[in-house]
A tleap script that builds the chain and sets N, CA, C and O, in Angstrom:
source leaprc.protein.ff14SB
mol = sequence {
  NMET ARG ALA CYS ILE ARG THR SER ALA PRO
  GLY ALA LYS GLU SER LEU LYS TRP GLY MET
  PRO ALA PHE SER TYR ARG ARG ILE LEU VAL
  MET PHE ALA ALA PHE LYS HIE HIE ILE GLY
  PHE TYR PRO THR PRO PHE ALA VAL ARG ALA
  PHE ALA LYS ASP LEU SER ARG PHE ALA THR
  ALA ARG GLY SER ILE GLN PHE PRO LEU GLU
  LYS PRO LEU PRO LEU PRO LEU ILE ARG LYS
  ILE THR ALA PHE ARG VAL ARG GLU SER ILE
  GLU ASN ASP ARG LYS TRP ARG CTHR
}
set mol.1.N position { -4.796 9.576 3.052 }
set mol.1.CA position { -4.094 8.368 2.735 }
set mol.1.C position { -2.542 8.420 3.312 }
set mol.1.O position { -1.970 7.490 3.881 }
set mol.2.N position { -2.016 9.696 3.036 }
set mol.2.CA position { -0.645 9.889 3.620 }
set mol.2.C position { -0.602 9.766 5.165 }
set mol.2.O position { 0.293 9.133 5.726 }
set mol.3.N position { -1.535 10.352 5.790 }
set mol.3.CA position { -1.550 10.269 7.254 }
set mol.3.C position { -1.787 8.895 7.820 }
set mol.3.O position { -1.224 8.494 8.839 }
set mol.4.N position { -2.683 8.161 7.085 }
set mol.4.CA position { -2.970 6.823 7.564 }
set mol.4.C position { -1.733 5.937 7.429 }
set mol.4.O position { -1.387 5.167 8.325 }
set mol.5.N position { -1.069 6.079 6.254 }
set mol.5.CA position { 0.250 5.242 6.115 }
set mol.5.C position { 1.258 5.599 7.080 }
set mol.5.O position { 2.007 4.762 7.584 }
set mol.6.N position { 1.291 6.901 7.360 }
set mol.6.CA position { 2.338 7.407 8.349 }
set mol.6.C position { 2.182 6.828 9.702 }
set mol.6.O position { 3.174 6.605 10.395 }
set mol.7.N position { 0.862 6.549 10.147 }
set mol.7.CA position { 0.635 5.987 11.455 }
set mol.7.C position { 1.068 4.497 11.565 }
set mol.7.O position { 1.406 4.003 12.641 }
set mol.8.N position { 1.038 3.772 10.331 }
set mol.8.CA position { 1.465 2.451 10.312 }
set mol.8.C position { 2.931 2.252 10.083 }
set mol.8.O position { 3.504 1.193 10.338 }
set mol.9.N position { 3.488 3.273 9.609 }
set mol.9.CA position { 5.004 3.236 9.234 }
set mol.9.C position { 5.594 4.464 9.663 }
set mol.9.O position { 5.995 5.256 8.809 }
set mol.10.N position { 5.701 4.731 10.936 }
set mol.10.CA position { 6.285 6.020 11.421 }
set mol.10.C position { 7.684 6.363 11.119 }
set mol.10.O position { 8.039 7.535 10.993 }
set mol.11.N position { 8.475 5.375 11.002 }
set mol.11.CA position { 9.967 5.608 10.588 }
set mol.11.C position { 10.197 5.554 9.085 }
set mol.11.O position { 11.334 5.686 8.633 }
set mol.12.N position { 9.211 5.377 8.357 }
set mol.12.CA position { 9.435 5.294 6.842 }
set mol.12.C position { 9.784 6.605 6.303 }
set mol.12.O position { 9.372 7.656 6.793 }
set mol.13.N position { 10.589 6.522 5.234 }
set mol.13.CA position { 10.967 7.662 4.463 }
set mol.13.C position { 10.058 7.927 3.378 }
set mol.13.O position { 9.685 7.011 2.646 }
set mol.14.N position { 9.649 9.199 3.214 }
set mol.14.CA position { 8.825 9.566 2.078 }
set mol.14.C position { 9.620 10.026 0.817 }
set mol.14.O position { 10.605 10.759 0.908 }
set mol.15.N position { 9.171 9.586 -0.275 }
set mol.15.CA position { 9.909 9.955 -1.562 }
set mol.15.C position { 8.914 9.734 -2.699 }
set mol.15.O position { 7.799 9.247 -2.511 }
set mol.16.N position { 9.393 10.130 -3.925 }
set mol.16.CA position { 8.702 9.881 -4.971 }
set mol.16.C position { 9.361 8.711 -5.831 }
set mol.16.O position { 10.552 8.735 -6.140 }
set mol.17.N position { 8.520 7.722 -6.180 }
set mol.17.CA position { 9.014 6.614 -6.996 }
set mol.17.C position { 8.026 6.363 -8.101 }
set mol.17.O position { 6.823 6.146 -7.958 }
set mol.18.N position { 8.744 6.427 -9.285 }
set mol.18.CA position { 7.719 6.257 -10.549 }
set mol.18.C position { 6.666 7.405 -10.611 }
set mol.18.O position { 5.568 7.224 -11.137 }
set mol.19.N position { 7.030 8.564 -10.069 }
set mol.19.CA position { 6.160 9.690 -10.089 }
set mol.19.C position { 4.958 9.654 -9.026 }
set mol.19.O position { 4.030 10.460 -9.081 }
set mol.20.N position { 5.052 8.694 -8.099 }
set mol.20.CA position { 4.104 8.487 -7.094 }
set mol.20.C position { 4.677 8.719 -5.759 }
set mol.20.O position { 5.877 8.512 -5.573 }
set mol.21.N position { 3.844 9.167 -4.741 }
set mol.21.CA position { 4.371 9.317 -3.379 }
set mol.21.C position { 4.574 7.876 -2.916 }
set mol.21.O position { 3.769 7.016 -3.274 }
set mol.22.N position { 5.563 7.588 -2.174 }
set mol.22.CA position { 6.092 6.351 -1.743 }
set mol.22.C position { 6.607 6.409 -0.264 }
set mol.22.O position { 7.098 7.440 0.194 }
set mol.23.N position { 6.478 5.288 0.441 }
set mol.23.CA position { 6.952 5.255 1.766 }
set mol.23.C position { 7.935 3.964 1.660 }
set mol.23.O position { 7.581 2.916 1.119 }
set mol.24.N position { 9.241 4.175 2.255 }
set mol.24.CA position { 10.194 3.237 2.240 }
set mol.24.C position { 10.754 3.071 3.545 }
set mol.24.O position { 10.888 4.027 4.309 }
set mol.25.N position { 11.091 1.886 3.839 }
set mol.25.CA position { 11.740 1.514 5.155 }
set mol.25.C position { 12.716 0.279 4.797 }
set mol.25.O position { 12.194 -0.836 4.804 }
set mol.26.N position { 13.922 0.369 4.522 }
set mol.26.CA position { 14.771 -0.702 3.882 }
set mol.26.C position { 14.462 -0.983 2.520 }
set mol.26.O position { 15.374 -1.331 1.770 }
set mol.27.N position { 13.290 -0.877 2.101 }
set mol.27.CA position { 12.776 -1.045 0.677 }
set mol.27.C position { 11.379 -0.308 0.521 }
set mol.27.O position { 10.787 0.227 1.458 }
set mol.28.N position { 10.965 -0.352 -0.705 }
set mol.28.CA position { 9.621 0.326 -0.802 }
set mol.28.C position { 8.537 -0.446 -0.025 }
set mol.28.O position { 8.398 -1.665 -0.116 }
set mol.29.N position { 7.735 0.405 0.793 }
set mol.29.CA position { 6.657 -0.350 1.567 }
set mol.29.C position { 5.348 -0.334 0.694 }
set mol.29.O position { 4.768 -1.361 0.342 }
set mol.30.N position { 4.942 0.954 0.382 }
set mol.30.CA position { 3.720 1.109 -0.353 }
set mol.30.C position { 3.862 2.477 -1.093 }
set mol.30.O position { 4.582 3.394 -0.697 }
set mol.31.N position { 3.057 2.504 -2.256 }
set mol.31.CA position { 2.979 3.725 -3.043 }
set mol.31.C position { 1.458 4.045 -3.232 }
set mol.31.O position { 0.619 3.168 -3.026 }
set mol.32.N position { 1.158 5.138 -3.572 }
set mol.32.CA position { -0.243 5.521 -4.006 }
set mol.32.C position { -0.349 6.713 -4.943 }
set mol.32.O position { 0.541 7.564 -4.980 }
set mol.33.N position { -1.403 6.772 -5.674 }
set mol.33.CA position { -1.559 7.893 -6.689 }
set mol.33.C position { -3.102 8.084 -6.904 }
set mol.33.O position { -3.868 7.122 -6.849 }
set mol.34.N position { -3.543 9.408 -7.160 }
set mol.34.CA position { -4.788 9.682 -7.392 }
set mol.34.C position { -5.029 9.696 -8.922 }
set mol.34.O position { -4.237 10.207 -9.713 }
set mol.35.N position { -6.182 9.096 -9.272 }
set mol.35.CA position { -6.704 9.102 -10.654 }
set mol.35.C position { -8.111 9.750 -10.640 }
set mol.35.O position { -8.715 10.166 -9.651 }
set mol.36.N position { -8.554 9.755 -12.061 }
set mol.36.CA position { -9.938 10.469 -12.118 }
set mol.36.C position { -11.027 9.765 -11.326 }
set mol.36.O position { -11.892 10.474 -10.812 }
set mol.37.N position { -11.082 8.368 -11.161 }
set mol.37.CA position { -12.176 7.744 -10.535 }
set mol.37.C position { -11.721 6.949 -9.335 }
set mol.37.O position { -12.565 6.346 -8.672 }
set mol.38.N position { -10.560 6.913 -9.041 }
set mol.38.CA position { -10.097 5.991 -7.899 }
set mol.38.C position { -8.652 6.601 -7.387 }
set mol.38.O position { -7.972 7.454 -7.957 }
set mol.39.N position { -8.403 5.976 -6.256 }
set mol.39.CA position { -6.899 6.139 -5.618 }
set mol.39.C position { -6.411 4.824 -5.855 }
set mol.39.O position { -7.065 3.833 -5.533 }
set mol.40.N position { -5.218 4.759 -6.440 }
set mol.40.CA position { -4.448 3.556 -6.655 }
set mol.40.C position { -3.472 3.290 -5.418 }
set mol.40.O position { -2.712 4.196 -5.076 }
set mol.41.N position { -3.474 2.209 -4.816 }
set mol.41.CA position { -2.633 1.809 -3.691 }
set mol.41.C position { -1.890 0.619 -4.140 }
set mol.41.O position { -2.450 -0.362 -4.629 }
set mol.42.N position { -0.560 0.728 -3.957 }
set mol.42.CA position { 0.457 -0.245 -4.428 }
set mol.42.C position { 1.214 -0.915 -3.368 }
set mol.42.O position { 2.306 -0.415 -3.098 }
set mol.43.N position { 0.839 -1.959 -2.712 }
set mol.43.CA position { 1.534 -2.634 -1.601 }
set mol.43.C position { 2.333 -3.779 -1.949 }
set mol.43.O position { 2.786 -4.438 -1.013 }
set mol.44.N position { 2.592 -4.138 -3.147 }
set mol.44.CA position { 3.175 -5.368 -3.741 }
set mol.44.C position { 2.171 -6.424 -3.991 }
set mol.44.O position { 1.061 -6.447 -3.459 }
set mol.45.N position { 2.652 -7.352 -4.884 }
set mol.45.CA position { 1.631 -8.460 -5.276 }
set mol.45.C position { 1.512 -9.392 -4.054 }
set mol.45.O position { 0.427 -9.947 -3.884 }
set mol.46.N position { 2.538 -9.624 -3.169 }
set mol.46.CA position { 2.376 -10.633 -2.090 }
set mol.46.C position { 1.379 -10.006 -1.033 }
set mol.46.O position { 0.654 -10.758 -0.382 }
set mol.47.N position { 1.339 -8.720 -0.868 }
set mol.47.CA position { 0.386 -8.025 0.101 }
set mol.47.C position { -0.994 -8.297 -0.336 }
set mol.47.O position { -1.860 -8.740 0.418 }
set mol.48.N position { -1.208 -7.954 -1.856 }
set mol.48.CA position { -2.513 -8.037 -2.383 }
set mol.48.C position { -2.987 -9.475 -2.089 }
set mol.48.O position { -4.098 -9.661 -1.591 }
set mol.49.N position { -2.180 -10.466 -2.384 }
set mol.49.CA position { -2.739 -11.786 -2.104 }
set mol.49.C position { -2.953 -12.204 -0.704 }
set mol.49.O position { -3.869 -12.947 -0.350 }
set mol.50.N position { -2.065 -11.691 0.073 }
set mol.50.CA position { -2.423 -11.926 1.533 }
set mol.50.C position { -3.615 -11.400 2.101 }
set mol.50.O position { -4.197 -11.979 3.018 }
set mol.51.N position { -4.028 -10.274 1.577 }
set mol.51.CA position { -5.271 -9.665 1.996 }
set mol.51.C position { -6.532 -9.820 0.990 }
set mol.51.O position { -7.511 -9.075 1.045 }
set mol.52.N position { -6.398 -10.782 0.150 }
set mol.52.CA position { -7.460 -10.964 -0.958 }
set mol.52.C position { -8.816 -11.022 -0.412 }
set mol.52.O position { -9.717 -10.505 -1.073 }
set mol.53.N position { -9.085 -11.590 0.723 }
set mol.53.CA position { -10.477 -11.736 1.243 }
set mol.53.C position { -10.816 -10.318 1.536 }
set mol.53.O position { -11.848 -9.866 1.041 }
set mol.54.N position { -10.082 -9.580 2.269 }
set mol.54.CA position { -10.445 -8.194 2.792 }
set mol.54.C position { -10.595 -7.331 1.615 }
set mol.54.O position { -11.393 -6.399 1.712 }
set mol.55.N position { -9.926 -7.503 0.472 }
set mol.55.CA position { -9.962 -6.756 -0.846 }
set mol.55.C position { -11.050 -7.091 -1.752 }
set mol.55.O position { -11.192 -6.418 -2.773 }
set mol.56.N position { -11.859 -8.092 -1.480 }
set mol.56.CA position { -12.843 -8.650 -2.503 }
set mol.56.C position { -13.698 -7.722 -3.009 }
set mol.56.O position { -14.207 -7.887 -4.118 }
set mol.57.N position { -13.952 -6.634 -2.243 }
set mol.57.CA position { -15.049 -5.653 -2.689 }
set mol.57.C position { -14.420 -4.543 -3.638 }
set mol.57.O position { -15.131 -3.695 -4.176 }
set mol.58.N position { -13.129 -4.597 -3.799 }
set mol.58.CA position { -12.260 -3.589 -4.536 }
set mol.58.C position { -11.703 -4.179 -5.812 }
set mol.58.O position { -11.428 -5.377 -5.882 }
set mol.59.N position { -11.536 -3.338 -6.825 }
set mol.59.CA position { -10.825 -3.794 -7.994 }
set mol.59.C position { -9.261 -3.910 -7.660 }
set mol.59.O position { -8.639 -2.980 -7.146 }
set mol.60.N position { -8.733 -5.037 -7.972 }
set mol.60.CA position { -7.281 -5.339 -7.714 }
set mol.60.C position { -6.596 -5.849 -8.999 }
set mol.60.O position { -7.268 -6.332 -9.910 }
set mol.61.N position { -5.333 -5.744 -9.062 }
set mol.61.CA position { -4.495 -6.321 -10.017 }
set mol.61.C position { -3.374 -7.013 -9.362 }
set mol.61.O position { -3.447 -7.230 -8.152 }
set mol.62.N position { -2.402 -7.361 -9.999 }
set mol.62.CA position { -1.285 -8.241 -9.487 }
set mol.62.C position { -0.804 -7.429 -8.188 }
set mol.62.O position { -0.884 -8.022 -7.111 }
set mol.63.N position { -0.374 -6.282 -8.208 }
set mol.63.CA position { 0.143 -5.534 -7.091 }
set mol.63.C position { -0.414 -4.186 -6.704 }
set mol.63.O position { 0.199 -3.331 -6.063 }
set mol.64.N position { -1.724 -4.087 -7.196 }
set mol.64.CA position { -2.426 -2.729 -6.959 }
set mol.64.C position { -3.782 -3.039 -6.529 }
set mol.64.O position { -4.363 -4.097 -6.771 }
set mol.65.N position { -4.313 -1.915 -5.787 }
set mol.65.CA position { -5.747 -1.903 -5.374 }
set mol.65.C position { -6.313 -0.650 -5.735 }
set mol.65.O position { -5.596 0.347 -5.652 }
set mol.66.N position { -7.555 -0.541 -6.146 }
set mol.66.CA position { -8.278 0.735 -6.522 }
set mol.66.C position { -9.331 0.969 -5.591 }
set mol.66.O position { -10.218 0.142 -5.381 }
set mol.67.N position { -9.251 2.116 -5.006 }
set mol.67.CA position { -10.199 2.630 -4.033 }
set mol.67.C position { -11.143 3.701 -4.648 }
set mol.67.O position { -10.742 4.856 -4.793 }
set mol.68.N position { -12.319 3.344 -4.987 }
set mol.68.CA position { -13.179 4.393 -5.489 }
set mol.68.C position { -13.299 5.659 -4.850 }
set mol.68.O position { -13.385 5.707 -3.623 }
set mol.69.N position { -13.316 6.769 -5.601 }
set mol.69.CA position { -13.350 8.084 -5.029 }
set mol.69.C position { -14.679 8.399 -4.342 }
set mol.69.O position { -14.729 9.195 -3.404 }
set mol.70.N position { -15.747 7.773 -4.816 }
set mol.70.CA position { -17.077 8.094 -4.360 }
set mol.70.C position { -17.272 7.411 -2.929 }
set mol.70.O position { -18.314 7.639 -2.316 }
set mol.71.N position { -16.385 6.657 -2.436 }
set mol.71.CA position { -16.578 5.916 -1.194 }
set mol.71.C position { -15.476 6.255 -0.281 }
set mol.71.O position { -14.369 6.544 -0.737 }
set mol.72.N position { -15.738 6.235 1.107 }
set mol.72.CA position { -14.676 6.643 1.991 }
set mol.72.C position { -13.543 5.542 1.942 }
set mol.72.O position { -13.766 4.360 1.681 }
set mol.73.N position { -12.413 6.025 2.199 }
set mol.73.CA position { -11.175 5.096 2.049 }
set mol.73.C position { -11.335 4.119 3.326 }
set mol.73.O position { -11.764 4.540 4.400 }
set mol.74.N position { -10.959 2.797 3.116 }
set mol.74.CA position { -11.031 1.897 4.172 }
set mol.74.C position { -9.763 2.066 4.985 }
set mol.74.O position { -8.857 1.235 4.919 }
set mol.75.N position { -9.703 3.134 5.745 }
set mol.75.CA position { -8.317 3.359 6.583 }
set mol.75.C position { -8.002 2.280 7.506 }
set mol.75.O position { -6.802 2.040 7.644 }
set mol.76.N position { -8.703 1.692 8.063 }
set mol.76.CA position { -8.147 0.475 8.931 }
set mol.76.C position { -7.572 -0.626 8.144 }
set mol.76.O position { -6.607 -1.243 8.595 }
set mol.77.N position { -8.104 -0.933 6.965 }
set mol.77.CA position { -7.503 -1.830 6.076 }
set mol.77.C position { -6.195 -1.367 5.548 }
set mol.77.O position { -5.243 -2.146 5.501 }
set mol.78.N position { -6.103 -0.126 5.145 }
set mol.78.CA position { -4.822 0.414 4.611 }
set mol.78.C position { -3.717 0.308 5.728 }
set mol.78.O position { -2.573 -0.073 5.479 }
set mol.79.N position { -4.140 0.665 6.944 }
set mol.79.CA position { -3.147 0.541 8.023 }
set mol.79.C position { -2.699 -0.825 8.221 }
set mol.79.O position { -1.526 -1.057 8.515 }
set mol.80.N position { -3.602 -1.784 8.072 }
set mol.80.CA position { -3.204 -3.270 8.290 }
set mol.80.C position { -2.294 -3.656 7.153 }
set mol.80.O position { -1.306 -4.332 7.438 }
set mol.81.N position { -2.489 -3.335 5.993 }
set mol.81.CA position { -1.670 -3.614 4.887 }
set mol.81.C position { -0.326 -2.984 4.941 }
set mol.81.O position { 0.684 -3.591 4.584 }
set mol.82.N position { -0.313 -1.690 5.414 }
set mol.82.CA position { 0.976 -0.985 5.565 }
set mol.82.C position { 1.803 -1.686 6.608 }
set mol.82.O position { 2.966 -2.014 6.374 }
set mol.83.N position { 1.142 -1.941 7.888 }
set mol.83.CA position { 1.933 -2.575 8.977 }
set mol.83.C position { 2.384 -3.935 8.443 }
set mol.83.O position { 3.512 -4.300 8.775 }
set mol.84.N position { 1.633 -4.753 7.638 }
set mol.84.CA position { 2.137 -5.992 7.075 }
set mol.84.C position { 3.440 -5.914 6.313 }
set mol.84.O position { 4.382 -6.696 6.441 }
set mol.85.N position { 3.367 -4.727 5.390 }
set mol.85.CA position { 4.526 -4.493 4.649 }
set mol.85.C position { 5.681 -3.975 5.428 }
set mol.85.O position { 6.800 -4.213 4.972 }
set mol.86.N position { 5.577 -3.293 6.548 }
set mol.86.CA position { 6.670 -3.026 7.411 }
set mol.86.C position { 7.270 -4.271 8.017 }
set mol.86.O position { 8.489 -4.436 8.017 }
set mol.87.N position { 6.336 -5.251 8.593 }
set mol.87.CA position { 6.849 -6.424 9.084 }
set mol.87.C position { 7.638 -7.256 8.003 }
set mol.87.O position { 8.710 -7.806 8.254 }
set mol.88.N position { 7.001 -7.298 6.761 }
set mol.88.CA position { 7.631 -8.048 5.747 }
set mol.88.C position { 8.936 -7.407 5.421 }
set mol.88.O position { 9.878 -8.155 5.159 }
set mol.89.N position { 9.109 -6.149 5.404 }
set mol.89.CA position { 10.414 -5.534 4.952 }
set mol.89.C position { 11.454 -5.796 5.997 }
set mol.89.O position { 12.643 -5.841 5.678 }
set mol.90.N position { 11.052 -5.972 7.248 }
set mol.90.CA position { 12.065 -6.254 8.243 }
set mol.90.C position { 12.635 -7.747 8.164 }
set mol.90.O position { 13.804 -8.058 8.395 }
set mol.91.N position { 11.587 -8.630 7.792 }
set mol.91.CA position { 11.845 -10.089 7.874 }
set mol.91.C position { 12.505 -10.566 6.625 }
set mol.91.O position { 13.225 -11.563 6.680 }
set mol.92.N position { 12.309 -9.911 5.467 }
set mol.92.CA position { 12.845 -10.296 4.141 }
set mol.92.C position { 13.833 -9.291 3.533 }
set mol.92.O position { 13.776 -8.089 3.792 }
set mol.93.N position { 14.704 -9.814 2.747 }
set mol.93.CA position { 15.789 -8.937 2.084 }
set mol.93.C position { 15.386 -8.633 0.741 }
set mol.93.O position { 16.136 -7.917 0.078 }
set mol.94.N position { 14.210 -9.106 0.179 }
set mol.94.CA position { 13.855 -8.852 -1.224 }
set mol.94.C position { 13.161 -7.488 -1.335 }
set mol.94.O position { 12.392 -7.130 -0.443 }
set mol.95.N position { 13.412 -6.711 -2.412 }
set mol.95.CA position { 12.914 -5.455 -2.597 }
set mol.95.C position { 11.383 -5.534 -2.762 }
set mol.95.O position { 10.666 -4.896 -1.991 }
set mol.96.N position { 10.884 -6.261 -3.696 }
set mol.96.CA position { 9.492 -6.519 -3.956 }
set mol.96.C position { 9.194 -7.950 -3.952 }
set mol.96.O position { 9.559 -8.647 -4.899 }
set mol.97.N position { 8.546 -8.449 -2.940 }
set mol.97.CA position { 8.185 -9.839 -2.825 }
set mol.97.C position { 7.056 -10.085 -3.718 }
set mol.97.O position { 6.065 -9.359 -3.649 }
set mol.98.N position { 7.130 -11.112 -4.606 }
set mol.98.CA position { 6.125 -11.409 -5.539 }
set mol.98.C position { 5.441 -12.753 -5.253 }
set mol.98.O position { 4.536 -13.153 -5.986 }
savepdb mol mol.pdb
quit
C-alpha cells in the first residue's frame, strides 16, 4: 500500500495522523490502516464519491474504503485515487473537501 501511494504522490510527506500512516502535500492526501479483516483507506469523502462506480465492490463509508485482506489490493485503483487527491490538493485550498 505504501509503495503504491508513493508512486502516485512522489513528493508527498509521510507522517502519522490520528495514529495512521498518512501522506500529505499541502494537506492530507490519503491515510491507511490495517485491521483484522481489512485495510482501511481514507482518501476524503469527495474522493470516495468521485470513484463510487469503481468502488462498488468494496465496503465504503463517507470518507473511507475497506479492502478485504483475503483479496489482492486493487493497486491501479489506489494509484488513481491518490493521483486524484494530489491534483485536488493543488487545485483547492481546503484541507478536507467534503
